[in-house]
DRENTI-557321 format. One record per residue (C-alpha): residue number from 1; x, y, z; residue in one letter. Coordinates in steps of 0.02 Angstrom, whole numbers, always signed. Example, Ala and Ser with C-alpha at 12.3 -4.5 7.8 and 13.67 -1.06 7.14 Angstrom:
<sites>
<num=1; east=+615; north=-225; up=+390; residu=a> .
<num=2; east=+684; north=-53; up=+357; residu=s> .
</sites>
This chain:
<sites>
<num=1; east=+0; north=+0; up=+0; residu=m> .
<num=2; east=+67; north=+172; up=-46; residu=s> .
<num=3; east=+66; north=+318; up=+73; residu=h> .
<num=4; east=-51; north=+458; up=+20; residu=d> .
<num=5; east=+61; north=+611; up=+19; residu=s> .
<num=6; east=-64; north=+729; up=-63; residu=s> .
<num=7; east=-81; north=+829; up=+97; residu=s> .
<num=8; east=+91; north=+793; up=+170; residu=s> .
<num=9; east=+236; north=+913; up=+187; residu=s> .
<num=10; east=+392; north=+882; up=+86; residu=s> .
<num=11; east=+484; north=+821; up=+240; residu=a> .
<num=12; east=+353; north=+686; up=+269; residu=t> .
<num=13; east=+342; north=+639; up=+86; residu=a> .
<num=14; east=+531; north=+615; up=+81; residu=l> .
<num=15; east=+510; north=+476; up=+208; residu=v> .
<num=16; east=+342; north=+398; up=+167; residu=h> .
<num=17; east=+285; north=+433; up=-11; residu=a> .
<num=18; east=+276; north=+288; up=-132; residu=g> .
<num=19; east=+303; north=+147; up=-8; residu=i> .
<num=20; east=+242; north=-22; up=-70; residu=q> .
<num=21; east=+257; north=-152; up=+68; residu=r> .
<num=22; east=+267; north=-334; up=+25; residu=s> .
<num=23; east=+171; north=-472; up=+114; residu=a> .
<num=24; east=+308; north=-472; up=+246; residu=f> .
<num=25; east=+260; north=-295; up=+303; residu=a> .
<num=26; east=+440; north=-235; up=+313; residu=e> .
<num=27; east=+483; north=-65; up=+387; residu=t> .
<num=28; east=+617; north=-15; up=+262; residu=a> .
<num=29; east=+579; north=-17; up=+77; residu=e> .
<num=30; east=+610; north=-189; up=+3; residu=a> .
<num=31; east=+751; north=-212; up=-120; residu=l> .
<num=32; east=+684; north=-315; up=-266; residu=f> .
<num=33; east=+852; north=-363; up=-339; residu=l> .
<num=34; east=+784; north=-463; up=-485; residu=t> .
<num=35; east=+804; north=-451; up=-672; residu=s> .
<num=36; east=+638; north=-533; up=-714; residu=g> .
<num=37; east=+473; north=-598; up=-648; residu=f> .
<num=38; east=+383; north=-765; up=-667; residu=v> .
<num=39; east=+207; north=-799; up=-730; residu=y> .
<num=40; east=+80; north=-925; up=-669; residu=d> .
<num=41; east=+38; north=-974; up=-847; residu=s> .
<num=42; east=+82; north=-945; up=-1029; residu=a> .
<num=43; east=-83; north=-853; up=-1047; residu=e> .
<num=44; east=-33; north=-732; up=-909; residu=e> .
<num=45; east=+133; north=-698; up=-996; residu=a> .
<num=46; east=+44; north=-668; up=-1161; residu=e> .
<num=47; east=-81; north=-548; up=-1082; residu=a> .
<num=48; east=+61; north=-453; up=-998; residu=t> .
<num=49; east=+154; north=-427; up=-1161; residu=f> .
<num=50; east=-5; north=-380; up=-1253; residu=q> .
<num=51; east=-43; north=-249; up=-1122; residu=g> .
<num=52; east=-211; north=-319; up=-1068; residu=t> .
<num=53; east=-137; north=-364; up=-897; residu=l> .
<num=54; east=-33; north=-240; up=-797; residu=t> .
<num=55; east=+105; north=-317; up=-694; residu=r> .
<num=56; east=+294; north=-320; up=-681; residu=y> .
<num=57; east=+377; north=-418; up=-820; residu=q> .
<num=58; east=+560; north=-365; up=-832; residu=y> .
<num=59; east=+663; north=-243; up=-729; residu=s> .
<num=60; east=+715; north=-146; up=-883; residu=r> .
<num=61; east=+530; north=-102; up=-903; residu=f> .
<num=62; east=+486; north=-81; up=-719; residu=g> .
<num=63; east=+532; north=-142; up=-546; residu=n> .
<num=64; east=+445; north=-121; up=-377; residu=p> .
<num=65; east=+595; north=-37; up=-293; residu=t> .
<num=66; east=+621; north=+79; up=-441; residu=v> .
<num=67; east=+436; north=+120; up=-442; residu=r> .
<num=68; east=+442; north=+169; up=-259; residu=m> .
<num=69; east=+582; north=+291; up=-298; residu=f> .
<num=70; east=+487; north=+361; up=-448; residu=e> .
<num=71; east=+326; north=+384; up=-350; residu=d> .
<num=72; east=+414; north=+466; up=-203; residu=r> .
<num=73; east=+508; north=+589; up=-313; residu=l> .
<num=74; east=+348; north=+632; up=-408; residu=a> .
<num=75; east=+260; north=+667; up=-243; residu=a> .
<num=76; east=+400; north=+781; up=-186; residu=i> .
<num=77; east=+409; north=+873; up=-352; residu=e> .
<num=78; east=+220; north=+891; up=-361; residu=g> .
<num=79; east=+211; north=+817; up=-537; residu=m> .
<num=80; east=+103; north=+677; up=-603; residu=e> .
<num=81; east=+233; north=+549; up=-655; residu=a> .
<num=82; east=+417; north=+506; up=-647; residu=c> .
<num=83; east=+528; north=+382; up=-737; residu=r> .
<num=84; east=+700; north=+341; up=-671; residu=a> .
<num=85; east=+855; north=+318; up=-777; residu=t> .
<num=86; east=+1030; north=+249; up=-756; residu=a> .
<num=87; east=+1108; north=+422; up=-737; residu=s> .
<num=88; east=+1069; north=+606; up=-750; residu=g> .
<num=89; east=+1133; north=+614; up=-928; residu=m> .
<num=90; east=+1024; north=+464; up=-973; residu=a> .
<num=91; east=+877; north=+568; up=-912; residu=a> .
<num=92; east=+925; north=+720; up=-1017; residu=v> .
<num=93; east=+957; north=+609; up=-1169; residu=h> .
<num=94; east=+790; north=+518; up=-1152; residu=a> .
<num=95; east=+691; north=+678; up=-1121; residu=a> .
<num=96; east=+760; north=+751; up=-1282; residu=l> .
<num=97; east=+770; north=+604; up=-1400; residu=f> .
<num=98; east=+604; north=+525; up=-1352; residu=s> .
<num=99; east=+513; north=+680; up=-1415; residu=a> .
<num=100; east=+617; north=+736; up=-1565; residu=l> .
<num=101; east=+611; north=+694; up=-1749; residu=r> .
<num=102; east=+717; north=+749; up=-1896; residu=a> .
<num=103; east=+665; north=+925; up=-1945; residu=g> .
<num=104; east=+620; north=+977; up=-1767; residu=d> .
<num=105; east=+696; north=+1127; up=-1682; residu=r> .
<num=106; east=+772; north=+1144; up=-1508; residu=v> .
<num=107; east=+817; north=+1306; up=-1418; residu=v> .
<num=108; east=+934; north=+1293; up=-1270; residu=a> .
<num=109; east=+1018; north=+1407; up=-1146; residu=s> .
<num=110; east=+1203; north=+1423; up=-1184; residu=r> .
<num=111; east=+1246; north=+1393; up=-1001; residu=a> .
<num=112; east=+1233; north=+1204; up=-992; residu=l> .
<num=113; east=+1332; north=+1064; up=-913; residu=f> .
<num=114; east=+1467; north=+1005; up=-1034; residu=g> .
<num=115; east=+1381; north=+842; up=-1084; residu=s> .
<num=116; east=+1213; north=+929; up=-1109; residu=c> .
<num=117; east=+1299; north=+1060; up=-1216; residu=h> .
<num=118; east=+1377; north=+921; up=-1321; residu=w> .
<num=119; east=+1208; north=+838; up=-1353; residu=i> .
<num=120; east=+1133; north=+1003; up=-1413; residu=i> .
<num=121; east=+1284; north=+1062; up=-1512; residu=a> .
<num=122; east=+1351; north=+898; up=-1582; residu=q> .
<num=123; east=+1230; north=+752; up=-1568; residu=l> .
<num=124; east=+1059; north=+821; up=-1613; residu=l> .
<num=125; east=+1116; north=+903; up=-1777; residu=p> .
<num=126; east=+1178; north=+732; up=-1837; residu=r> .
<num=127; east=+996; north=+675; up=-1837; residu=f> .
<num=128; east=+927; north=+824; up=-1930; residu=g> .
<num=129; east=+872; north=+925; up=-1778; residu=v> .
<num=130; east=+902; north=+1113; up=-1786; residu=e> .
<num=131; east=+978; north=+1181; up=-1626; residu=t> .
<num=132; east=+995; north=+1360; up=-1568; residu=v> .
<num=133; east=+1089; north=+1426; up=-1415; residu=f> .
<num=134; east=+1040; north=+1587; up=-1327; residu=v> .
<num=135; east=+1104; north=+1686; up=-1180; residu=d> .
<num=136; east=+988; north=+1618; up=-1046; residu=g> .
<num=137; east=+972; north=+1782; up=-952; residu=t> .
<num=138; east=+925; north=+1882; up=-1108; residu=d> .
<num=139; east=+737; north=+1874; up=-1131; residu=l> .
<num=140; east=+747; north=+1968; up=-1297; residu=e> .
<num=141; east=+862; north=+1832; up=-1362; residu=a> .
<num=142; east=+736; north=+1701; up=-1307; residu=w> .
<num=143; east=+597; north=+1797; up=-1394; residu=a> .
<num=144; east=+696; north=+1804; up=-1557; residu=r> .
<num=145; east=+742; north=+1620; up=-1550; residu=a> .
<num=146; east=+564; north=+1569; up=-1509; residu=l> .
<num=147; east=+484; north=+1673; up=-1646; residu=a> .
<num=148; east=+483; north=+1512; up=-1749; residu=r> .
<num=149; east=+395; north=+1348; up=-1707; residu=p> .
<num=150; east=+502; north=+1246; up=-1586; residu=t> .
<num=151; east=+484; north=+1071; up=-1515; residu=r> .
<num=152; east=+585; north=+1080; up=-1354; residu=l> .
<num=153; east=+675; north=+1205; up=-1245; residu=v> .
<num=154; east=+816; north=+1151; up=-1128; residu=l> .
<num=155; east=+889; north=+1253; up=-987; residu=l> .
<num=156; east=+963; north=+1238; up=-814; residu=e> .
<num=157; east=+943; north=+1360; up=-672; residu=t> .
<num=158; east=+1050; north=+1390; up=-573; residu=p> .
<num=159; east=+1170; north=+1353; up=-713; residu=s> .
<num=160; east=+1329; north=+1250; up=-703; residu=n> .
<num=161; east=+1452; north=+1319; up=-653; residu=p> .
<num=162; east=+1417; north=+1507; up=-653; residu=m> .
<num=163; east=+1253; north=+1496; up=-558; residu=l> .
<num=164; east=+1153; north=+1603; up=-679; residu=e> .
<num=165; east=+969; north=+1614; up=-633; residu=i> .
<num=166; east=+847; north=+1606; up=-779; residu=l> .
<num=167; east=+671; north=+1678; up=-776; residu=d> .
<num=168; east=+569; north=+1519; up=-785; residu=l> .
<num=169; east=+398; north=+1600; up=-801; residu=s> .
<num=170; east=+448; north=+1717; up=-942; residu=a> .
<num=171; east=+542; north=+1582; up=-1039; residu=i> .
<num=172; east=+399; north=+1458; up=-1017; residu=a> .
<num=173; east=+274; north=+1585; up=-1085; residu=e> .
<num=174; east=+380; north=+1620; up=-1238; residu=l> .
<num=175; east=+412; north=+1434; up=-1265; residu=s> .
<num=176; east=+230; north=+1385; up=-1256; residu=h> .
<num=177; east=+185; north=+1518; up=-1384; residu=r> .
<num=178; east=+310; north=+1433; up=-1500; residu=a> .
<num=179; east=+231; north=+1263; up=-1467; residu=g> .
<num=180; east=+378; north=+1202; up=-1365; residu=a> .
<num=181; east=+388; north=+1099; up=-1207; residu=r> .
<num=182; east=+511; north=+1165; up=-1079; residu=v> .
<num=183; east=+638; north=+1047; up=-1001; residu=i> .
<num=184; east=+725; north=+1110; up=-844; residu=v> .
<num=185; east=+879; north=+1029; up=-770; residu=d> .
<num=186; east=+844; north=+1067; up=-587; residu=n> .
<num=187; east=+992; north=+975; up=-512; residu=v> .
<num=188; east=+1076; north=+1125; up=-427; residu=f> .
<num=189; east=+914; north=+1182; up=-344; residu=a> .
<num=190; east=+841; north=+1010; up=-303; residu=t> .
<num=191; east=+652; north=+986; up=-287; residu=p> .
<num=192; east=+660; north=+1063; up=-113; residu=l> .
<num=193; east=+731; north=+1233; up=-162; residu=l> .
<num=194; east=+642; north=+1258; up=-329; residu=q> .
<num=195; east=+493; north=+1183; up=-418; residu=k> .
<num=196; east=+505; north=+1226; up=-603; residu=p> .
<num=197; east=+331; north=+1158; up=-639; residu=h> .
<num=198; east=+257; north=+1296; up=-530; residu=a> .
<num=199; east=+336; north=+1423; up=-650; residu=f> .
<num=200; east=+273; north=+1342; up=-810; residu=g> .
<num=201; east=+403; north=+1208; up=-849; residu=a> .
<num=202; east=+335; north=+1050; up=-928; residu=d> .
<num=203; east=+474; north=+926; up=-892; residu=i> .
<num=204; east=+601; north=+919; up=-752; residu=v> .
<num=205; east=+759; north=+813; up=-757; residu=v> .
<num=206; east=+880; north=+766; up=-619; residu=y> .
<num=207; east=+1045; north=+684; up=-592; residu=s> .
<num=208; east=+995; north=+588; up=-436; residu=a> .
<num=209; east=+1180; north=+554; up=-414; residu=t> .
<num=210; east=+1194; north=+727; up=-336; residu=k> .
<num=211; east=+1091; north=+787; up=-187; residu=h> .
<num=212; east=+962; north=+647; up=-195; residu=i> .
<num=213; east=+1092; north=+514; up=-156; residu=d> .
<num=214; east=+1203; north=+650; up=-87; residu=g> .
<num=215; east=+1332; north=+531; up=-17; residu=q> .
<num=216; east=+1437; north=+487; up=-168; residu=g> .
<num=217; east=+1375; north=+308; up=-186; residu=r> .
<num=218; east=+1274; north=+276; up=-344; residu=v> .
<num=219; east=+1222; north=+347; up=-512; residu=l> .
<num=220; east=+1042; north=+383; up=-557; residu=g> .
<num=221; east=+928; north=+502; up=-650; residu=g> .
<num=222; east=+746; north=+549; up=-664; residu=a> .
<num=223; east=+622; north=+627; up=-786; residu=i> .
<num=224; east=+462; north=+706; up=-718; residu=l> .
<num=225; east=+313; north=+767; up=-820; residu=a> .
<num=226; east=+127; north=+745; up=-843; residu=d> .
<num=227; east=+69; north=+564; up=-844; residu=a> .
<num=228; east=+15; north=+562; up=-1026; residu=d> .
<num=229; east=+183; north=+624; up=-1090; residu=w> .
<num=230; east=+278; north=+501; up=-982; residu=i> .
<num=231; east=+168; north=+356; up=-1039; residu=r> .
<num=232; east=+157; north=+398; up=-1223; residu=e> .
<num=233; east=+327; north=+474; up=-1259; residu=v> .
<num=234; east=+457; north=+428; up=-1127; residu=v> .
<num=235; east=+409; north=+250; up=-1081; residu=e> .
<num=236; east=+420; north=+176; up=-1257; residu=p> .
<num=237; east=+591; north=+256; up=-1278; residu=f> .
<num=238; east=+658; north=+193; up=-1112; residu=l> .
<num=239; east=+585; north=+19; up=-1132; residu=r> .
<num=240; east=+670; north=-4; up=-1300; residu=n> .
<num=241; east=+836; north=+85; up=-1273; residu=t> .
<num=242; east=+881; north=+15; up=-1102; residu=g> .
<num=243; east=+931; north=+164; up=-995; residu=g> .
<num=244; east=+855; north=+82; up=-841; residu=a> .
<num=245; east=+899; north=+121; up=-660; residu=l> .
<num=246; east=+956; north=-32; up=-564; residu=s> .
<num=247; east=+846; north=-87; up=-417; residu=p> .
<num=248; east=+995; north=-75; up=-299; residu=f> .
<num=249; east=+1031; north=+104; up=-350; residu=n> .
<num=250; east=+846; north=+146; up=-332; residu=a> .
<num=251; east=+848; north=+77; up=-155; residu=w> .
<num=252; east=+1000; north=+181; up=-110; residu=v> .
<num=253; east=+917; north=+336; up=-184; residu=l> .
<num=254; east=+759; north=+302; up=-83; residu=l> .
<num=255; east=+861; north=+301; up=+76; residu=k> .
<num=256; east=+949; north=+460; up=+17; residu=g> .
<num=257; east=+783; north=+548; up=-4; residu=l> .
<num=258; east=+740; north=+515; up=+178; residu=e> .
<num=259; east=+880; north=+628; up=+238; residu=t> .
<num=260; east=+889; north=+751; up=+93; residu=m> .
<num=261; east=+793; north=+892; up=+181; residu=a> .
<num=262; east=+908; north=+885; up=+332; residu=l> .
<num=263; east=+1066; north=+874; up=+227; residu=r> .
<num=264; east=+1013; north=+1012; up=+112; residu=l> .
<num=265; east=+965; north=+1133; up=+250; residu=e> .
<num=266; east=+1133; north=+1109; up=+335; residu=a> .
<num=267; east=+1234; north=+1122; up=+173; residu=a> .
<num=268; east=+1142; north=+1280; up=+115; residu=v> .
<num=269; east=+1180; north=+1366; up=+281; residu=m> .
<num=270; east=+1364; north=+1323; up=+262; residu=r> .
<num=271; east=+1369; north=+1376; up=+79; residu=a> .
<num=272; east=+1297; north=+1548; up=+118; residu=a> .
<num=273; east=+1425; north=+1572; up=+256; residu=r> .
<num=274; east=+1570; north=+1518; up=+146; residu=l> .
<num=275; east=+1513; north=+1632; up=+5; residu=a> .
<num=276; east=+1517; north=+1780; up=+124; residu=d> .
<num=277; east=+1690; north=+1730; up=+186; residu=f> .
<num=278; east=+1761; north=+1711; up=+11; residu=l> .
<num=279; east=+1692; north=+1879; up=-45; residu=a> .
<num=280; east=+1800; north=+1964; up=+86; residu=e> .
<num=281; east=+1964; north=+1883; up=+37; residu=q> .
<num=282; east=+2091; north=+1986; up=-61; residu=p> .
<num=283; east=+2143; north=+1837; up=-167; residu=e> .
<num=284; east=+1964; north=+1816; up=-230; residu=v> .
<num=285; east=+1912; north=+1921; up=-379; residu=e> .
<num=286; east=+1726; north=+1883; up=-373; residu=r> .
<num=287; east=+1599; north=+1767; up=-293; residu=v> .
<num=288; east=+1436; north=+1701; up=-365; residu=w> .
<num=289; east=+1301; north=+1637; up=-247; residu=y> .
<num=290; east=+1116; north=+1655; up=-291; residu=p> .
<num=291; east=+1059; north=+1723; up=-124; residu=w> .
<num=292; east=+1198; north=+1853; up=-105; residu=r> .
<num=293; east=+1136; north=+2027; up=-143; residu=a> .
<num=294; east=+1279; north=+2053; up=-267; residu=d> .
<num=295; east=+1223; north=+1909; up=-378; residu=h> .
<num=296; east=+1167; north=+1976; up=-549; residu=p> .
<num=297; east=+997; north=+1891; up=-535; residu=q> .
<num=298; east=+977; north=+1904; up=-346; residu=y> .
<num=299; east=+796; north=+1965; up=-349; residu=a> .
<num=300; east=+745; north=+1828; up=-471; residu=l> .
<num=301; east=+834; north=+1696; up=-366; residu=a> .
<num=302; east=+737; north=+1752; up=-212; residu=r> .
<num=303; east=+573; north=+1737; up=-309; residu=r> .
<num=304; east=+606; north=+1566; up=-384; residu=q> .
<num=305; east=+707; north=+1479; up=-249; residu=m> .
<num=306; east=+679; north=+1448; up=-64; residu=t> .
<num=307; east=+866; north=+1443; up=-29; residu=g> .
<num=308; east=+1031; north=+1488; up=-111; residu=g> .
<num=309; east=+1089; north=+1311; up=-142; residu=g> .
<num=310; east=+1245; north=+1214; up=-97; residu=t> .
<num=311; east=+1360; north=+1278; up=-236; residu=l> .
<num=312; east=+1475; north=+1428; up=-226; residu=v> .
<num=313; east=+1573; north=+1483; up=-379; residu=t> .
<num=314; east=+1717; north=+1606; up=-366; residu=f> .
<num=315; east=+1858; north=+1675; up=-471; residu=a> .
<num=316; east=+2034; north=+1688; up=-405; residu=l> .
<num=317; east=+2153; north=+1827; up=-454; residu=k> .
<num=318; east=+2294; north=+1752; up=-555; residu=g> .
<num=319; east=+2198; north=+1635; up=-670; residu=g> .
<num=320; east=+2236; north=+1450; up=-693; residu=r> .
<num=321; east=+2401; north=+1454; up=-599; residu=e> .
<num=322; east=+2318; north=+1530; up=-446; residu=a> .
<num=323; east=+2168; north=+1413; up=-457; residu=a> .
<num=324; east=+2277; north=+1258; up=-467; residu=f> .
<num=325; east=+2392; north=+1317; up=-328; residu=s> .
<num=326; east=+2241; north=+1353; up=-217; residu=f> .
<num=327; east=+2156; north=+1186; up=-251; residu=m> .
<num=328; east=+2316; north=+1087; up=-225; residu=n> .
<num=329; east=+2339; north=+1165; up=-53; residu=r> .
<num=330; east=+2167; north=+1117; up=+11; residu=l> .
<num=331; east=+2173; north=+983; up=+147; residu=r> .
<num=332; east=+1992; north=+952; up=+195; residu=l> .
<num=333; east=+1901; north=+1000; up=+35; residu=i> .
<num=334; east=+1941; north=+872; up=-99; residu=r> .
<num=335; east=+1958; north=+893; up=-288; residu=i> .
<num=336; east=+1814; north=+807; up=-378; residu=s> .
<num=337; east=+1696; north=+847; up=-521; residu=n> .
<num=338; east=+1547; north=+779; up=-421; residu=n> .
<num=339; east=+1433; north=+890; up=-318; residu=l> .
<num=340; east=+1290; north=+884; up=-195; residu=g> .
<num=341; east=+1388; north=+769; up=-78; residu=d> .
<num=342; east=+1403; north=+766; up=+111; residu=t> .
<num=343; east=+1588; north=+796; up=+80; residu=k> .
<num=344; east=+1642; north=+966; up=+15; residu=s> .
<num=345; east=+1712; north=+952; up=-161; residu=l> .
<num=346; east=+1795; north=+1075; up=-278; residu=i> .
<num=347; east=+1831; north=+1077; up=-465; residu=t> .
<num=348; east=+1907; north=+1187; up=-598; residu=h> .
<num=349; east=+1772; north=+1192; up=-734; residu=p> .
<num=350; east=+1882; north=+1256; up=-875; residu=a> .
<num=351; east=+1994; north=+1103; up=-864; residu=s> .
<num=352; east=+1863; north=+974; up=-813; residu=t> .
<num=353; east=+1673; north=+983; up=-831; residu=t> .
<num=354; east=+1675; north=+1117; up=-966; residu=h> .
<num=355; east=+1843; north=+1081; up=-1047; residu=s> .
<num=356; east=+1769; north=+1009; up=-1208; residu=r> .
<num=357; east=+1653; north=+1153; up=-1253; residu=i> .
<num=358; east=+1803; north=+1255; up=-1309; residu=g> .
<num=359; east=+1887; north=+1414; up=-1251; residu=a> .
<num=360; east=+1775; north=+1528; up=-1354; residu=e> .
<num=361; east=+1616; north=+1456; up=-1281; residu=e> .
<num=362; east=+1689; north=+1461; up=-1105; residu=r> .
<num=363; east=+1729; north=+1645; up=-1130; residu=a> .
<num=364; east=+1549; north=+1679; up=-1180; residu=r> .
<num=365; east=+1492; north=+1596; up=-1020; residu=l> .
<num=366; east=+1616; north=+1685; up=-909; residu=g> .
<num=367; east=+1707; north=+1525; up=-863; residu=i> .
<num=368; east=+1881; north=+1599; up=-849; residu=t> .
<num=369; east=+2036; north=+1502; up=-800; residu=d> .
<num=370; east=+2026; north=+1574; up=-625; residu=g> .
<num=371; east=+1850; north=+1508; up=-591; residu=v> .
<num=372; east=+1824; north=+1365; up=-469; residu=v> .
<num=373; east=+1661; north=+1282; up=-415; residu=r> .
<num=374; east=+1641; north=+1232; up=-234; residu=l> .
<num=375; east=+1508; north=+1105; up=-182; residu=s> .
<num=376; east=+1481; north=+1130; up=+5; residu=v> .
<num=377; east=+1452; north=+977; up=+113; residu=g> .
<num=378; east=+1417; north=+945; up=+296; residu=l> .
<num=379; east=+1585; north=+976; up=+379; residu=e> .
<num=380; east=+1589; north=+1108; up=+514; residu=a> .
<num=381; east=+1586; north=+1281; up=+435; residu=a> .
<num=382; east=+1733; north=+1335; up=+543; residu=e> .
<num=383; east=+1839; north=+1191; up=+477; residu=d> .
<num=384; east=+1793; north=+1231; up=+296; residu=l> .
<num=385; east=+1834; north=+1415; up=+320; residu=i> .
<num=386; east=+2001; north=+1370; up=+399; residu=a> .
<num=387; east=+2043; north=+1258; up=+252; residu=d> .
<num=388; east=+1997; north=+1391; up=+125; residu=l> .
<num=389; east=+2096; north=+1522; up=+222; residu=a> .
<num=390; east=+2256; north=+1422; up=+231; residu=q> .
<num=391; east=+2246; north=+1376; up=+47; residu=a> .
<num=392; east=+2218; north=+1557; up=-4; residu=l> .
<num=393; east=+2362; north=+1622; up=+102; residu=r> .
<num=394; east=+2480; north=+1491; up=+33; residu=g> .
<num=395; east=+2444; north=+1519; up=-152; residu=m> .
<num=396; east=+2603; north=+1530; up=-252; residu=g> .
<num=397; east=+2705; north=+1483; up=-99; residu=g> .
</sites>
């Protein structure tokens, strides 16, 4: 029996939504680590494959543990349906390719994660899909790009790694006039700090690897949308292309959801404090944090988000040499391209996550060689500040 979370708070839904207990009435969600399912008769198998009987048939198509994760995430997001995928990029790929045909048109914000940028810039054109990039913060550029019929719009807000905040309501209105569905990568904000659907987005995608697991253990992704679109467009694509989430990973993600609100609240508090500390350091040229008053889209961030997030991006004076020297001196904060972890992690986007989009594109996005992205975890804020301070003072030494 599933818990009815229609009137529950997010904190309660994170713990209870989507539970399906077996005949053993277990407390924790059951892990159905099985590739397939048996039938009582050949007739039952036939009816299952013909679609006249609804039941589990193969874990690539559906699995009880995976379904619990999907139902819980849908309840938290406040959307009708969710389908899980093997990774966040599998979710982005499926959301795009399941709906596109040769001759279609896609408009995307220029500020995208490196792999998302590659799909738009390199992969989709190979299949006859027209793609257009725009400056995500420029509504006039969106209006020009969406003056023609468009199938899909892809954006992320806050963006990776420069934490740009895009006006979801305005972009959704322009997109819908052009006949487009809006896909929002909401991974930096999480479903607890921002709900894109409330601002007009049609589809939300996640890398569940990040804050949802939040402990550096497993990969996973998710696509959320209205039930008809999930059933008619996404499910046939996923069933036949195989980007399924493993039941074990789904179980880990379910347990991650139970503590996400607590982890996120603590990490956001630390991130805000670290952003303020970094802004005062002479070695730091600039800091970007959505809920700091000096952020370019501060007012918009306060309207769309209920917190500033766990990411802090900052530029060091001295470019790549300074950035590398600083990162190599860190003792507590570790170098990793992952984010949303209980452990604080730092990366140099120009040489890692965004290295393959090219220097010209990085320049357009403001990703200079001095920029570093800090994902704030759950260590004591005093210890993180001490680590940042000693690394800054020792740069070049």
